[in-house]
VOGU-3710 file (C-alpha; in Angstrom, 3 decimals, decimal comma):
1> xxxxxxxxxx> 66,752/-37,129/-34,614  66,088/-33,613/-33,358  65,181/-31,000/-35,954  66,153/-28,067/-33,727  69,762/-28,035/-34,892  69,019/-28,475/-38,610  70,007/-25,307/-40,508  67,409/-23,815/-42,806  67,514/-25,050/-46,377  67,786/-21,440/-47,484
11> xxxxxxxxxx> 71,359/-21,453/-46,192  72,449/-23,960/-48,828  73,543/-23,274/-52,375  71,630/-26,344/-53,505  68,308/-24,947/-52,335  69,194/-21,563/-53,838  69,554/-23,356/-57,184  66,238/-25,129/-56,612  64,412/-21,840/-56,101  65,287/-20,965/-59,690
21> xxxxxxxxxx> 63,293/-23,898/-61,079  59,981/-22,052/-61,597  61,606/-19,390/-63,771  63,534/-22,084/-65,611  60,252/-23,784/-66,518  58,847/-20,495/-67,792  61,902/-19,948/-69,964  61,789/-23,481/-71,395  58,249/-22,846/-72,624  59,117/-19,413/-73,996
31> xxxxxxxxxx> 62,231/-20,623/-75,810  60,969/-23,864/-77,296  59,684/-22,125/-80,424  63,203/-20,900/-81,227  65,035/-22,090/-84,361  66,765/-24,802/-82,337  63,470/-26,208/-81,106  61,919/-26,029/-84,571  64,902/-27,826/-86,106  64,736/-30,579/-83,490
41> xxxxxxxxxx> 61,021/-31,067/-84,098  61,632/-31,264/-87,848  64,300/-33,958/-87,512  62,264/-35,913/-84,959  59,202/-35,909/-87,198  61,218/-37,639/-89,894  62,211/-40,489/-87,588  60,815/-43,980/-87,436  62,085/-44,380/-83,888  63,317/-41,840/-81,370
51> xxxxxxxxxx> 66,007/-43,058/-78,955  66,422/-40,687/-75,987  69,518/-41,376/-73,914  71,642/-40,001/-71,097  73,159/-40,846/-67,728  71,682/-40,428/-64,248  69,146/-37,611/-64,067  69,531/-37,083/-67,810  68,552/-40,707/-68,439  65,526/-40,272/-66,173
61> xxxxxxxxxx> 64,563/-37,323/-68,381  64,831/-39,718/-71,333  62,546/-42,177/-69,534  60,041/-39,381/-68,868  59,986/-38,712/-72,620  59,358/-42,402/-73,270  56,488/-42,303/-70,749  55,009/-39,301/-72,541  55,125/-41,215/-75,817  53,362/-44,192/-74,241
71> xxxxxxxxxx> 50,630/-41,950/-72,854  50,071/-40,162/-76,178  51,400/-42,562/-78,815  52,099/-41,730/-82,417  51,228/-44,365/-85,044  54,231/-43,187/-87,075  57,054/-43,920/-84,645  58,234/-45,608/-81,469  60,240/-44,156/-78,584  62,691/-46,259/-76,588
81> xxxxxxxxxx> 64,963/-44,816/-73,880  68,413/-46,429/-73,633  71,160/-45,789/-71,030  74,211/-44,047/-72,455  76,531/-46,846/-71,346  74,730/-49,401/-73,519  75,141/-47,181/-76,560  78,805/-46,513/-75,755  79,489/-50,245/-75,426  77,891/-50,958/-78,801
91> xxxxxxxxxx> 75,119/-52,901/-77,126  72,248/-51,230/-78,965  71,282/-52,163/-82,523  70,362/-49,126/-84,576  67,689/-49,309/-87,246  67,158/-47,270/-90,355  65,184/-44,187/-89,373  66,466/-44,019/-85,769  67,115/-40,554/-84,347  68,953/-40,405/-80,990
101> xxxxxxxxxx> 68,078/-37,633/-78,543  70,989/-36,982/-76,193  70,210/-35,401/-72,833  73,436/-33,966/-71,390  73,538/-30,787/-69,339  77,313/-30,474/-69,657  77,426/-31,725/-73,238  80,560/-33,659/-72,244  79,173/-37,016/-71,152  82,092/-39,340/-71,843
111> xxxxxxxxxx> 80,059/-42,350/-72,978  78,201/-40,439/-75,669  81,149/-38,306/-76,757  82,986/-41,587/-77,364  80,012/-43,001/-79,276  79,858/-39,919/-81,491  83,590/-39,941/-82,189  83,547/-43,673/-82,958  80,534/-43,221/-85,274  78,490/-45,690/-83,237
121> xxxxxxxxxx> 75,365/-43,582/-83,685  73,221/-42,502/-86,641  74,465/-39,436/-88,499  71,481/-37,288/-87,498  70,818/-36,747/-83,811  69,435/-34,169/-81,399  71,139/-32,729/-78,315  69,247/-31,274/-75,370  71,880/-29,429/-73,361  72,602/-26,417/-71,182
131> xxxxxxxxxx> 76,037/-25,995/-72,774  75,677/-25,058/-76,469  79,422/-24,862/-77,194  80,166/-28,255/-75,635  81,386/-31,277/-77,582  77,913/-32,769/-77,938  76,182/-29,423/-78,332  78,488/-28,400/-81,151  78,308/-31,727/-83,002  74,537/-32,242/-82,905
141> xxxxxxxxxx> 72,437/-32,061/-86,054  69,891/-30,072/-84,039  70,210/-28,681/-80,549  67,678/-27,488/-77,990  69,320/-25,215/-75,426  67,855/-25,516/-71,932  68,160/-22,534/-69,603  70,124/-22,819/-66,369  69,999/-19,524/-64,503  72,424/-20,721/-61,854
151> xxxxxxxxxx> 74,181/-23,866/-60,708  76,345/-23,192/-57,702  75,836/-26,646/-56,179  76,789/-29,953/-57,782  73,389/-31,673/-57,897  71,329/-30,730/-60,939  68,020/-29,001/-60,251  67,117/-26,439/-62,910  68,609/-28,475/-65,753  66,792/-31,629/-64,637
161> xxxxxxxxxx> 63,302/-30,114/-64,711  64,205/-28,228/-67,907  65,220/-31,483/-69,580  62,010/-33,252/-68,598  59,815/-30,394/-69,802  61,788/-30,005/-73,045  61,274/-33,690/-73,782  57,540/-33,301/-73,224  57,305/-30,252/-75,478  59,280/-32,036/-78,169
171> xxxxxxxxxx> 57,031/-35,084/-78,128  53,869/-32,991/-78,025  55,028/-31,156/-81,154  56,166/-34,316/-82,948  53,106/-36,450/-82,175  50,749/-33,455/-82,511  48,838/-34,719/-79,498  48,359/-32,950/-76,158  49,978/-34,382/-73,051  48,459/-34,447/-69,586
181> xxxxxxxxxx> 50,761/-31,597/-68,540  49,348/-28,166/-67,757  52,207/-25,996/-68,956  50,252/-22,784/-68,314  50,310/-23,342/-64,539  53,398/-25,548/-64,171  55,810/-22,834/-63,002  53,359/-21,372/-60,471  52,667/-24,816/-59,060  56,404/-25,408/-58,804
191> xxxxxxxxxx> 56,622/-22,274/-56,659  53,961/-23,739/-54,382  55,640/-27,151/-54,189  58,952/-25,554/-53,212  57,312/-23,655/-50,343  55,414/-26,727/-49,139  58,476/-28,966/-49,383  60,808/-26,662/-47,458  58,303/-26,384/-44,602  57,539/-30,122/-44,565
201> xxxxxxxxxx> 60,981/-31,687/-44,804  62,385/-30,735/-41,362  59,208/-31,968/-39,648  59,648/-35,589/-40,765  63,361/-36,058/-40,068  62,491/-37,751/-36,793  60,573/-40,421/-38,721  63,733/-41,318/-40,657  66,088/-41,666/-37,726  69,303/-43,499/-38,691
211> xxxxxxxxxx> 67,888/-45,439/-41,645  70,294/-45,682/-44,574  68,561/-48,003/-47,063  65,173/-48,339/-48,654  63,109/-47,706/-51,769  61,250/-44,922/-53,541  58,319/-45,630/-55,833  55,736/-44,076/-58,105  53,110/-45,629/-60,354  52,805/-45,704/-64,122
221> xxxxxxxxxx> 54,101/-42,716/-66,043  55,461/-41,249/-62,821  58,071/-44,011/-62,483  60,962/-41,747/-63,501  60,096/-39,513/-60,532  60,895/-42,402/-58,196  64,216/-42,968/-59,940  65,123/-39,296/-59,521  64,042/-39,374/-55,870  66,325/-42,345/-55,257
231> xxxxxxxxxx> 69,152/-40,560/-57,036  68,996/-37,369/-54,949  68,837/-39,380/-51,729  72,038/-41,144/-52,775  73,681/-37,924/-53,986  72,682/-35,567/-51,214  71,821/-37,597/-48,101  74,015/-40,649/-48,639  71,152/-43,150/-48,411  71,112/-46,266/-50,563
241> xxxxxxxxxx> 67,643/-45,934/-52,077  66,316/-47,951/-55,015  63,817/-46,326/-57,382  60,916/-48,572/-58,411  57,575/-48,584/-60,145  54,783/-49,025/-57,592  53,863/-52,582/-58,542  57,514/-53,609/-58,290  57,651/-51,974/-54,862  54,667/-54,021/-53,711
251> xxxxxxxxxx> 56,237/-57,258/-54,946  60,004/-57,641/-55,331  60,886/-54,284/-53,784  59,575/-55,222/-50,366  61,672/-58,378/-49,940  64,527/-56,841/-47,950  62,519/-54,186/-46,096  62,487/-54,219/-42,316  62,324/-51,820/-39,364  65,587/-50,194/-40,478
261> xxxxxxxxxx> 64,270/-49,344/-43,960  62,811/-46,131/-45,399  60,096/-46,083/-48,061  59,422/-42,892/-50,013  56,080/-42,856/-51,770  54,816/-40,740/-54,656  51,472/-42,525/-54,317  48,667/-41,100/-56,445  46,331/-44,038/-56,993  45,380/-47,547/-55,885
271> xxxxxxxxxx> 48,614/-49,233/-56,950  50,589/-46,719/-54,913  48,529/-46,995/-51,742  48,673/-50,797/-51,934  52,463/-50,605/-52,127  52,529/-48,303/-49,097  50,481/-50,812/-47,111  52,596/-53,808/-48,087  55,912/-52,051/-47,487  54,708/-50,712/-44,155
281> xxxxxxxxxx> 53,687/-54,234/-43,213  57,335/-55,234/-43,510  58,142/-52,787/-40,703  59,575/-50,015/-42,858  58,941/-46,334/-42,180  56,723/-45,120/-45,040  56,740/-41,426/-45,936  54,365/-40,091/-48,568  55,893/-37,050/-50,226  53,535/-34,063/-50,255
291> xxxxxxxxxx> 52,056/-33,304/-53,671  49,481/-31,016/-55,144  47,301/-32,066/-58,029  50,136/-33,377/-60,183  49,340/-35,762/-63,005  51,532/-38,807/-63,519  53,505/-37,038/-66,253  53,892/-33,929/-64,103  55,224/-35,968/-61,196  58,885/-36,027/-62,341
301> xxxxxxxxxx> 58,805/-32,210/-62,216  56,394/-31,335/-59,404  57,401/-34,280/-57,202  61,046/-33,216/-57,265  60,967/-30,378/-54,653  59,809/-32,658/-51,828  62,463/-35,266/-52,610  65,155/-32,605/-52,874  64,079/-30,782/-49,704  63,950/-33,942/-47,589
311> xxxxxxxxxx> 67,254/-35,323/-48,871  68,858/-31,909/-48,307  67,503/-31,540/-44,774  68,649/-35,067/-43,969  72,075/-34,457/-45,462  72,495/-31,277/-43,432  71,342/-33,040/-40,257  73,917/-35,766/-40,846  76,755/-33,314/-41,377  77,148/-33,832/-45,124
321> xxxxxxxxxx> 78,241/-31,119/-47,526  75,127/-31,083/-49,691  76,519/-28,406/-52,010  79,705/-30,279/-52,891  79,523/-33,921/-51,760  82,663/-35,976/-51,260  81,959/-38,132/-54,331  82,139/-35,288/-56,840  85,745/-35,706/-58,018  85,267/-39,447/-58,576
331> xxxxxxx> 82,098/-38,763/-60,564  83,661/-36,174/-62,828  86,648/-38,425/-63,319  84,526/-41,163/-64,863  81,527/-39,339/-66,371  83,088/-36,385/-68,208  85,581/-36,151/-71,035
//
C-alpha cells in the first residue's frame, strides 16, 4: 500500500479531537479536588468492594481501575470490573458494602440506565461522566465530571484518557497509596506521543497491506491498552482485531495467525517480546507500537496515540470515513437510551 496518497491526519476531525488530550489530562488533575471528586472519594472509602463498570472504552477504563487496585491493593476493599451488560441482565450478585462506579461519557448508556431504573444496583453509586445533566449523571450519589474540550468525531479520545486517569486518581485517594503513574509529566508526554505517532503511522502502512484480522496485546497491568487498541482498529479502520494479555497472545491468541494476520504489540518486557516472537513465527506481520518510558499503568493512556494514529491512517488509506463511520447509527440505536 502506497503512503503517498494518504491524507495527513491533521485533516481529520478525529485527530483534531486527539490533539486535545494533553490539555484534558491537565484539567482532570486540576479538577479532581473539586467537591464532586471529594464526594466520590468519601463514598468509595466507605465501600467494602468497588465495582467499576461500563461499555466499550468505558469498560476498559473500568479494567484500568481494577489493574491499579491490583498494583496498589488496599486491605480494606476489593475492586472488580464488570461489563455493563452483565449488570443489566441481573447476572451480577451484589454484596453488602458494594459501591458501583459507572463510567459513561454520555451518561445515557442504556444497559445501566435500565439497571438504575429497575433498582438492580445498590442505592449509593458513583458516576464518572462528561455529561453532568444526563440520566446517569443526575441520578448518581456522587459524580466526577470529566472534561471534554471537543468531540467532533464519533470515536472517543479525550473522554477515554480522562476516564482512565480519573479512575487512577480515585483509587490513589481511596487506597492512600501512590500509583506508578507520573501525573506531573503525563500531559507533556502525551504531547510527545501524539507527535511521534502521527509521524510514525503513515510509514508502516505498507507493512499492513490488505490484512483485516489479527490481535493486539500488552502485558500485565497494561492489558486494557490492548483492548482499547483492538477497539479503535475495529471502529476506525474496520479490522477485526482481538485484544489480549501478552501471555494469552503467546498461547491461545496465536492459533489462527498466518501470513494474512496483523499483530499489534505494546511490548514492554520479556512476556511481550516472547509473544512477538511466537506470533511472528506463525507468519503474521508484527508491529510494535512506538512508546516512550510508559509504565504498565500509564500504557492505556500513553499507548493510545500510536494505536489511534495507525488505525486512522489505515482507515483513511482504505477510504473509510474515520470521523463518522458507517456503523454509528446502529451503535447509537442499541447503546443509548
